[in-house]
ROLOMAR-761522 format. One record per residue (C-alpha): residue number from 1; x, z, y. Coordinates in nm, 2 decimals, m for minus. Layout:
<pts>
PT, NUM, X, Z, Y
...
</pts>
This chain:
<pts>
PT, 1, m1.83, m0.98, m1.69
PT, 2, m1.49, m0.84, m1.76
PT, 3, m1.24, m0.95, m2.00
PT, 4, m1.12, m0.77, m2.30
PT, 5, m0.83, m0.94, m2.50
PT, 6, m0.69, m0.83, m2.82
PT, 7, m0.56, m1.12, m3.03
PT, 8, m0.76, m1.43, m2.98
PT, 9, m0.53, m1.59, m2.73
PT, 10, m0.48, m1.97, m2.68
PT, 11, m0.11, m2.02, m2.63
PT, 12, 0.06, m2.33, m2.49
PT, 13, 0.45, m2.39, m2.48
PT, 14, 0.65, m2.39, m2.17
PT, 15, 1.01, m2.33, m2.08
PT, 16, 1.07, m2.03, m1.88
PT, 17, 1.37, m1.83, m1.77
PT, 18, 1.46, m1.47, m1.91
PT, 19, 1.16, m1.26, m1.95
PT, 20, 1.11, m1.00, m1.67
PT, 21, 1.28, m0.67, m1.72
PT, 22, 1.52, m0.79, m1.98
PT, 23, 1.84, m0.71, m1.80
PT, 24, 2.06, m0.50, m2.05
PT, 25, 2.14, m0.17, m1.93
PT, 26, 2.50, m0.14, m2.04
PT, 27, 2.68, m0.39, m1.85
PT, 28, 2.59, m0.62, m1.55
PT, 29, 2.36, m0.88, m1.71
PT, 30, 2.44, m1.24, m1.71
PT, 31, 2.24, m1.49, m1.48
PT, 32, 1.91, m1.59, m1.64
PT, 33, 1.92, m1.88, m1.88
PT, 34, 1.65, m2.10, m2.02
PT, 35, 1.47, m2.01, m2.33
PT, 36, 1.15, m2.11, m2.50
PT, 37, 0.85, m1.92, m2.38
PT, 38, 0.77, m1.63, m2.63
PT, 39, 0.44, m1.71, m2.78
PT, 40, 0.42, m1.37, m2.95
PT, 41, 0.61, m1.05, m2.84
PT, 42, 0.60, m0.73, m3.03
PT, 43, 0.33, m0.89, m3.26
PT, 44, 0.11, m0.95, m2.96
PT, 45, 0.02, m1.32, m2.87
PT, 46, 0.10, m1.43, m2.51
PT, 47, m0.12, m1.66, m2.30
PT, 48, 0.03, m1.93, m2.07
PT, 49, m0.30, m2.13, m2.02
PT, 50, m0.45, m2.08, m1.68
PT, 51, m0.78, m2.21, m1.82
PT, 52, m0.77, m1.93, m2.08
PT, 53, m0.73, m1.63, m1.84
PT, 54, m1.10, m1.57, m1.85
PT, 55, m1.31, m1.37, m1.60
PT, 56, m1.23, m1.02, m1.47
PT, 57, m1.35, m0.77, m1.22
PT, 58, m1.08, m0.58, m1.02
PT, 59, m1.12, m0.22, m0.92
PT, 60, m1.20, m0.20, m0.54
PT, 61, m0.94, m0.04, m0.32
PT, 62, m1.18, 0.02, m0.06
PT, 63, m1.45, 0.21, m0.26
PT, 64, m1.41, 0.59, m0.30
PT, 65, m1.44, 0.77, m0.63
PT, 66, m1.80, 0.88, m0.52
PT, 67, m1.90, 0.51, m0.46
PT, 68, m1.89, 0.51, m0.08
PT, 69, m1.72, 0.24, 0.10
PT, 70, m1.41, 0.29, 0.31
PT, 71, m1.47, 0.16, 0.67
PT, 72, m1.20, 0.31, 0.88
PT, 73, m0.84, 0.40, 0.87
PT, 74, m0.91, 0.78, 0.88
PT, 75, m1.10, 0.76, 0.55
PT, 76, m0.84, 0.55, 0.40
PT, 77, m0.55, 0.78, 0.47
PT, 78, m0.74, 1.11, 0.42
PT, 79, m0.96, 1.02, 0.12
PT, 80, m0.91, 0.68, m0.05
PT, 81, m0.52, 0.66, m0.05
PT, 82, m0.46, 1.00, m0.22
PT, 83, m0.72, 0.90, m0.48
PT, 84, m0.53, 0.58, m0.57
PT, 85, m0.19, 0.75, m0.55
PT, 86, m0.32, 1.00, m0.80
PT, 87, m0.45, 0.72, m1.03
PT, 88, m0.11, 0.56, m1.04
PT, 89, 0.07, 0.88, m1.09
PT, 90, m0.15, 1.01, m1.39
PT, 91, m0.23, 0.68, m1.54
PT, 92, 0.06, 0.43, m1.50
PT, 93, 0.40, 0.56, m1.36
PT, 94, 0.38, 0.94, m1.42
PT, 95, 0.40, 1.24, m1.20
PT, 96, 0.75, 1.29, m1.04
PT, 97, 0.89, 1.62, m0.89
PT, 98, 0.96, 1.65, m0.53
PT, 99, 1.29, 1.67, m0.35
PT, 100, 1.53, 1.89, m0.53
PT, 101, 1.61, 2.21, m0.36
PT, 102, 1.99, 2.20, m0.42
PT, 103, 2.03, 1.83, m0.31
PT, 104, 2.35, 1.75, m0.12
PT, 105, 2.55, 1.46, 0.02
PT, 106, 2.93, 1.41, m0.03
PT, 107, 3.07, 1.13, 0.19
PT, 108, 3.35, 1.00, m0.04
PT, 109, 3.45, 0.71, 0.17
PT, 110, 3.39, 0.81, 0.54
PT, 111, 3.43, 0.44, 0.66
PT, 112, 3.67, 0.17, 0.57
PT, 113, 3.69, m0.19, 0.72
PT, 114, 3.56, m0.44, 0.46
PT, 115, 3.43, m0.77, 0.37
PT, 116, 3.69, m0.96, 0.60
PT, 117, 3.63, m0.72, 0.87
PT, 118, 3.26, m0.77, 0.93
PT, 119, 3.15, m0.43, 0.80
PT, 120, 3.24, m0.07, 0.76
PT, 121, 3.21, 0.04, 0.40
PT, 122, 3.10, 0.40, 0.31
PT, 123, 3.06, 0.56, m0.03
PT, 124, 2.84, 0.85, m0.08
PT, 125, 2.77, 1.08, m0.38
PT, 126, 2.42, 1.23, m0.37
PT, 127, 2.42, 1.54, m0.59
PT, 128, 2.08, 1.64, m0.71
PT, 129, 2.17, 1.99, m0.82
PT, 130, 2.45, 2.23, m0.80
PT, 131, 2.49, 2.20, m1.18
PT, 132, 2.77, 1.94, m1.22
PT, 133, 2.61, 1.82, m1.56
PT, 134, 2.32, 1.67, m1.36
PT, 135, 2.31, 1.29, m1.27
PT, 136, 2.49, 1.19, m0.94
PT, 137, 2.38, 0.88, m0.73
PT, 138, 2.68, 0.68, m0.62
PT, 139, 2.56, 0.51, m0.31
PT, 140, 2.74, 0.21, m0.16
PT, 141, 2.68, 0.14, 0.21
PT, 142, 2.78, m0.12, 0.46
PT, 143, 2.73, m0.11, 0.85
PT, 144, 2.79, m0.41, 1.05
PT, 145, 3.12, m0.37, 1.23
PT, 146, 2.99, m0.44, 1.58
PT, 147, 2.68, m0.21, 1.57
PT, 148, 2.64, 0.00, 1.88
PT, 149, 2.32, 0.18, 1.76
PT, 150, 2.17, 0.31, 1.43
PT, 151, 2.10, 0.00, 1.23
PT, 152, 1.81, m0.09, 1.00
PT, 153, 1.89, m0.11, 0.64
PT, 154, 1.85, m0.34, 0.34
PT, 155, 1.85, m0.11, 0.05
PT, 156, 1.86, m0.24, m0.30
PT, 157, 1.84, m0.07, m0.64
PT, 158, 2.08, m0.26, m0.87
PT, 159, 2.11, m0.33, m1.24
PT, 160, 2.50, m0.30, m1.25
PT, 161, 2.77, m0.06, m1.12
PT, 162, 2.82, m0.08, m0.74
PT, 163, 3.15, m0.26, m0.79
PT, 164, 2.96, m0.55, m0.95
PT, 165, 2.68, m0.55, m0.69
PT, 166, 2.90, m0.67, m0.40
PT, 167, 3.22, m0.90, m0.40
PT, 168, 3.44, m0.62, m0.26
PT, 169, 3.77, m0.52, m0.43
PT, 170, 3.77, m0.21, m0.24
PT, 171, 3.47, m0.02, m0.40
PT, 172, 3.54, 0.28, m0.61
PT, 173, 3.47, 0.17, m0.96
PT, 174, 3.18, 0.36, m1.12
PT, 175, 3.05, 0.37, m1.49
PT, 176, 2.73, 0.25, m1.66
PT, 177, 2.54, 0.37, m1.97
PT, 178, 2.62, 0.19, m2.30
PT, 179, 2.32, 0.21, m2.54
PT, 180, 2.56, 0.13, m2.82
PT, 181, 2.76, 0.45, m2.77
PT, 182, 2.52, 0.65, m2.57
PT, 183, 2.80, 0.72, m2.33
PT, 184, 2.91, 0.61, m1.99
PT, 185, 3.18, 0.32, m1.98
PT, 186, 3.35, 0.13, m1.71
PT, 187, 3.18, m0.23, m1.72
PT, 188, 3.37, m0.54, m1.71
PT, 189, 3.40, m0.71, m1.37
PT, 190, 3.18, m1.00, m1.31
PT, 191, 2.85, m1.12, m1.16
PT, 192, 2.54, m0.92, m1.24
PT, 193, 2.18, m0.99, m1.25
PT, 194, 2.05, m0.92, m0.90
PT, 195, 2.40, m0.95, m0.74
PT, 196, 2.37, m0.90, m0.36
PT, 197, 2.46, m1.17, m0.10
PT, 198, 2.53, m0.92, 0.18
PT, 199, 2.69, m1.14, 0.45
PT, 200, 2.39, m1.30, 0.59
PT, 201, 2.22, m0.97, 0.62
PT, 202, 2.51, m0.80, 0.80
PT, 203, 2.54, m1.11, 1.03
PT, 204, 2.18, m1.04, 1.13
PT, 205, 2.26, m0.69, 1.24
PT, 206, 2.12, m0.51, 0.94
PT, 207, 2.31, m0.26, 0.72
PT, 208, 2.32, m0.29, 0.33
PT, 209, 2.31, m0.03, 0.07
PT, 210, 2.29, m0.01, m0.31
PT, 211, 2.31, 0.20, m0.62
PT, 212, 2.30, 0.16, m0.99
PT, 213, 1.97, 0.25, m1.14
PT, 214, 2.14, 0.42, m1.44
PT, 215, 2.28, 0.69, m1.21
PT, 216, 1.93, 0.84, m1.24
PT, 217, 1.79, 0.74, m1.58
PT, 218, 1.94, 0.53, m1.86
PT, 219, 1.73, 0.22, m1.93
PT, 220, 1.68, 0.28, m2.30
PT, 221, 1.43, 0.42, m2.55
PT, 222, 1.68, 0.66, m2.66
PT, 223, 1.83, 0.75, m2.32
PT, 224, 1.57, 1.02, m2.20
PT, 225, 1.80, 1.33, m2.28
PT, 226, 2.08, 1.18, m2.06
PT, 227, 1.88, 1.12, m1.74
PT, 228, 1.72, 1.31, m1.47
PT, 229, 1.36, 1.35, m1.64
PT, 230, 1.51, 1.57, m1.92
PT, 231, 1.65, 1.80, m1.65
PT, 232, 1.29, 1.88, m1.53
PT, 233, 1.15, 1.96, m1.87
PT, 234, 0.99, 2.31, m1.87
PT, 235, 1.13, 2.59, m2.10
PT, 236, 1.04, 2.52, m2.44
PT, 237, 0.94, 2.16, m2.39
PT, 238, 1.11, 1.89, m2.61
PT, 239, 0.91, 1.59, m2.49
PT, 240, 0.72, 1.49, m2.18
PT, 241, 0.34, 1.51, m2.12
PT, 242, 0.10, 1.23, m2.12
PT, 243, 0.12, 1.21, m1.74
PT, 244, 0.48, 1.29, m1.70
PT, 245, 0.71, 1.05, m1.51
PT, 246, 0.86, 0.74, m1.68
PT, 247, 1.20, 0.57, m1.59
PT, 248, 1.03, 0.36, m1.32
PT, 249, 0.90, 0.66, m1.14
PT, 250, 1.25, 0.82, m1.20
PT, 251, 1.44, 0.52, m1.05
PT, 252, 1.18, 0.53, m0.75
PT, 253, 1.24, 0.90, m0.71
PT, 254, 1.61, 0.82, m0.68
PT, 255, 1.55, 0.57, m0.40
PT, 256, 1.37, 0.86, m0.23
PT, 257, 1.68, 1.06, m0.26
PT, 258, 1.88, 0.79, m0.09
PT, 259, 1.62, 0.80, 0.20
PT, 260, 1.68, 1.17, 0.21
PT, 261, 2.05, 1.08, 0.28
PT, 262, 1.97, 0.81, 0.54
PT, 263, 1.78, 1.06, 0.74
PT, 264, 2.12, 1.24, 0.79
PT, 265, 2.34, 0.92, 0.86
PT, 266, 2.38, 0.87, 1.23
PT, 267, 2.47, 0.50, 1.18
PT, 268, 2.14, 0.44, 1.00
PT, 269, 1.79, 0.40, 1.15
PT, 270, 1.60, 0.58, 0.86
PT, 271, 1.27, 0.46, 1.00
PT, 272, 1.37, 0.10, 0.95
PT, 273, 1.47, 0.08, 0.58
PT, 274, 1.35, m0.21, 0.36
PT, 275, 1.39, m0.16, m0.01
PT, 276, 1.45, m0.44, m0.26
PT, 277, 1.46, m0.46, m0.64
PT, 278, 1.45, m0.73, m0.91
PT, 279, 1.24, m0.75, m1.23
PT, 280, 1.18, m0.39, m1.36
PT, 281, 1.35, m0.28, m1.05
PT, 282, 1.10, m0.50, m0.87
PT, 283, 0.83, m0.27, m1.02
PT, 284, 1.04, 0.03, m0.91
PT, 285, 1.05, m0.07, m0.54
PT, 286, 0.67, m0.14, m0.56
PT, 287, 0.61, 0.21, m0.66
PT, 288, 0.88, 0.35, m0.44
PT, 289, 0.71, 0.19, m0.14
PT, 290, 0.37, 0.28, m0.25
PT, 291, 0.46, 0.65, m0.31
PT, 292, 0.71, 0.72, m0.03
PT, 293, 0.57, 0.60, 0.30
PT, 294, 0.90, 0.66, 0.48
PT, 295, 1.02, 0.32, 0.36
PT, 296, 0.95, 0.06, 0.63
PT, 297, 0.91, m0.26, 0.42
PT, 298, 0.93, m0.37, 0.06
PT, 299, 1.09, m0.68, m0.10
PT, 300, 0.99, m0.71, m0.47
PT, 301, 1.14, m0.99, m0.67
PT, 302, 0.95, m1.11, m0.98
PT, 303, 0.81, m0.76, m1.04
PT, 304, 0.54, m0.90, m1.27
PT, 305, 0.33, m0.69, m1.51
PT, 306, 0.33, m0.32, m1.43
PT, 307, 0.43, m0.43, m1.07
PT, 308, 0.26, m0.67, m0.84
PT, 309, 0.09, m0.90, m1.11
PT, 310, m0.27, m0.84, m1.20
PT, 311, m0.31, m0.64, m1.53
PT, 312, m0.68, m0.74, m1.56
PT, 313, m0.58, m1.10, m1.56
PT, 314, m0.47, m1.23, m1.92
PT, 315, m0.16, m1.43, m1.84
PT, 316, 0.20, m1.38, m1.95
PT, 317, 0.30, m1.02, m2.02
PT, 318, 0.05, m0.76, m2.06
PT, 319, 0.02, m0.38, m2.07
PT, 320, 0.01, m0.41, m2.44
PT, 321, 0.35, m0.60, m2.44
PT, 322, 0.51, m0.35, m2.20
PT, 323, 0.39, m0.03, m2.37
PT, 324, 0.46, m0.15, m2.74
PT, 325, 0.66, 0.10, m2.92
PT, 326, 0.97, m0.10, m2.95
PT, 327, 0.98, m0.22, m2.59
PT, 328, 0.93, m0.03, m2.27
PT, 329, 0.69, 0.27, m2.32
PT, 330, 0.96, 0.50, m2.17
PT, 331, 0.94, 0.33, m1.84
PT, 332, 0.58, 0.44, m1.77
PT, 333, 0.36, 0.75, m1.82
PT, 334, 0.23, 0.77, m2.18
PT, 335, m0.12, 0.73, m2.05
PT, 336, m0.06, 0.37, m1.95
PT, 337, m0.06, 0.27, m2.31
PT, 338, m0.43, 0.36, m2.34
PT, 339, m0.51, 0.03, m2.16
PT, 340, m0.31, m0.19, m2.39
PT, 341, m0.55, m0.47, m2.51
PT, 342, m0.81, m0.34, m2.28
PT, 343, m0.70, m0.38, m1.92
PT, 344, m1.06, m0.41, m1.79
PT, 345, m1.09, m0.03, m1.86
PT, 346, m0.79, 0.05, m1.63
PT, 347, m0.92, 0.22, m1.31
PT, 348, m0.62, 0.08, m1.12
PT, 349, m0.43, m0.25, m1.08
PT, 350, m0.18, m0.43, m0.87
PT, 351, m0.41, m0.50, m0.58
PT, 352, m0.44, m0.12, m0.54
PT, 353, m0.07, m0.07, m0.56
PT, 354, m0.01, m0.33, m0.30
PT, 355, m0.28, m0.15, m0.09
PT, 356, m0.08, 0.16, m0.10
PT, 357, 0.22, m0.02, 0.07
PT, 358, m0.03, m0.10, 0.36
PT, 359, 0.01, m0.13, 0.65
PT, 360, 0.40, m0.17, 0.61
PT, 361, 0.51, m0.52, 0.55
PT, 362, 0.56, m0.65, 0.19
PT, 363, 0.73, m0.97, 0.06
PT, 364, 0.65, m1.07, m0.28
PT, 365, 0.92, m1.31, m0.40
PT, 366, 0.85, m1.50, m0.73
PT, 367, 0.96, m1.81, m0.93
PT, 368, 0.75, m2.11, m1.02
PT, 369, 0.84, m2.12, m1.39
PT, 370, 0.85, m1.74, m1.44
PT, 371, 0.52, m1.77, m1.63
PT, 372, 0.60, m1.44, m1.83
PT, 373, 0.59, m1.26, m1.48
PT, 374, 0.27, m1.44, m1.37
PT, 375, 0.36, m1.55, m1.01
PT, 376, 0.00, m1.67, m0.94
PT, 377, m0.12, m1.31, m1.07
PT, 378, 0.10, m1.16, m0.80
PT, 379, m0.04, m1.40, m0.53
PT, 380, m0.39, m1.30, m0.64
PT, 381, m0.32, m0.93, m0.63
PT, 382, m0.20, m0.97, m0.27
PT, 383, m0.51, m1.17, m0.17
PT, 384, m0.72, m0.89, m0.32
PT, 385, m0.53, m0.63, m0.11
PT, 386, m0.57, m0.82, 0.21
PT, 387, m0.88, m0.63, 0.32
PT, 388, m0.68, m0.30, 0.32
PT, 389, m0.42, m0.46, 0.54
PT, 390, m0.67, m0.60, 0.78
PT, 391, m0.86, m0.26, 0.79
PT, 392, m0.52, m0.10, 0.90
PT, 393, m0.46, m0.36, 1.17
PT, 394, m0.22, m0.59, 0.99
PT, 395, m0.24, m0.95, 0.86
PT, 396, m0.35, m1.06, 0.51
PT, 397, m0.20, m1.39, 0.36
PT, 398, m0.46, m1.59, 0.54
PT, 399, m0.55, m1.81, 0.23
PT, 400, m0.68, m1.76, m0.12
PT, 401, m0.51, m2.09, m0.23
PT, 402, m0.19, m2.04, m0.42
PT, 403, 0.09, m2.22, m0.24
PT, 404, 0.32, m2.47, m0.39
PT, 405, 0.69, m2.35, m0.46
PT, 406, 0.92, m2.33, m0.16
PT, 407, 0.61, m2.28, 0.07
PT, 408, 0.66, m1.93, 0.23
PT, 409, 0.37, m1.74, 0.37
PT, 410, 0.49, m1.50, 0.65
PT, 411, 0.28, m1.24, 0.85
PT, 412, 0.33, m0.90, 0.99
PT, 413, 0.18, m0.76, 0.68
PT, 414, 0.15, m0.95, 0.36
PT, 415, 0.41, m1.21, 0.27
PT, 416, 0.46, m1.43, m0.03
PT, 417, 0.73, m1.68, m0.14
PT, 418, 0.78, m1.86, m0.48
PT, 419, 1.11, m2.04, m0.53
PT, 420, 1.14, m2.34, m0.76
PT, 421, 1.27, m2.19, m1.08
PT, 422, 1.26, m1.89, m1.30
PT, 423, 1.29, m1.51, m1.32
PT, 424, 1.49, m1.33, m1.06
PT, 425, 1.66, m1.47, m0.74
PT, 426, 1.81, m1.79, m0.65
PT, 427, 2.05, m1.85, m0.35
PT, 428, 1.78, m1.99, m0.12
PT, 429, 1.58, m1.67, m0.15
PT, 430, 1.84, m1.49, 0.06
PT, 431, 1.72, m1.71, 0.36
PT, 432, 1.36, m1.59, 0.30
PT, 433, 1.49, m1.24, 0.29
PT, 434, 1.67, m1.26, 0.62
PT, 435, 1.37, m1.42, 0.79
PT, 436, 1.15, m1.15, 0.67
PT, 437, 1.40, m0.87, 0.76
PT, 438, 1.45, m1.00, 1.11
PT, 439, 1.08, m1.03, 1.17
PT, 440, 0.99, m0.68, 1.03
PT, 441, 1.30, m0.47, 1.12
PT, 442, 1.39, m0.61, 1.45
PT, 443, 1.76, m0.57, 1.44
PT, 444, 1.96, m0.56, 1.77
PT, 445, 2.12, m0.89, 1.83
</pts>
């Protein structure tokens, strides 16, 4: 039988780190701090008891809408994959527009030695329209100084302004959105949630790029009119349709616009770009990688509900918590809220989202005490997506037993690593990232 949950949840108390997706949008967020596990969020109980998860049945990624089974790669690419993409577009993330006709690239910093001479820094403004009132993506890029050929890239979407993403005083300061004033402000200097440890990646012969997600769309209930989505309203429209794109789809769309630029940059191998994001930006890179097949690999950190964690499984955050009116409904298509409290009725789930990334390599990085984001649910979603990876000639996880913390699972397809600790990244995760990137992107040594 399938599980329906509304309010009769048994809750036990743990200590977890900051809830997923809670990075404030106005300034670079502080590192996570311990806080009691929320037993009720937005008036909705939260389950942290594995024995109370109940039973559920996942939608089958390898069964066509007409009930026939997918038995070969051709059927997957021609029929099943487009069906699943359409489900996520209309029912979860929303339908985004294509590449803007007037997109252009302005290289503001054409190449400056940086990071103690180990890299060449470039800064690029990606203009999405000829209209100067439209949002502009401020992209920060580093190329290893000794690179002789186009390099693969580690490309991260970041919570803070680019000057707070990397410890480099030469970066041109950019602004971030303040929800208090509904204006752009210069943020204070300091460490941000998701700050990048670029040196080991550069040392591996891989470039690094990043931009601030608010360049595309403000991360706020009231920020719609200031972002890219408002620019695509049809004449006479004042609000989006039920299947129109939410902020996550907008941020993912912005990542695709950066890939457009990479295809013009002779120092970058645009066919070897791995994308990375944390928390709600982990959800973003899951959808960006699923929707845009140009990205070569995906690293999703603690993406949780609405990302790599199973929605049909009642543990931690749920669709109901995500889409509650006072929380994050703006991040998704309005249709997603239909499944709040009744996830068993949803025709899609994270196993299918992961399957859309196949056969490209995916690393799910989680935290052992991040119960709100359900690290076990992410692992189980990857297990369930394994048959698609195998169908397309890549490896699954090779086990259905949830590994202990600090026990990485590596393959040429699905990869999983859970650090000891809570939400987001810890310093040791970067070693795992570098191992993954070397194995999957094959940088020149």
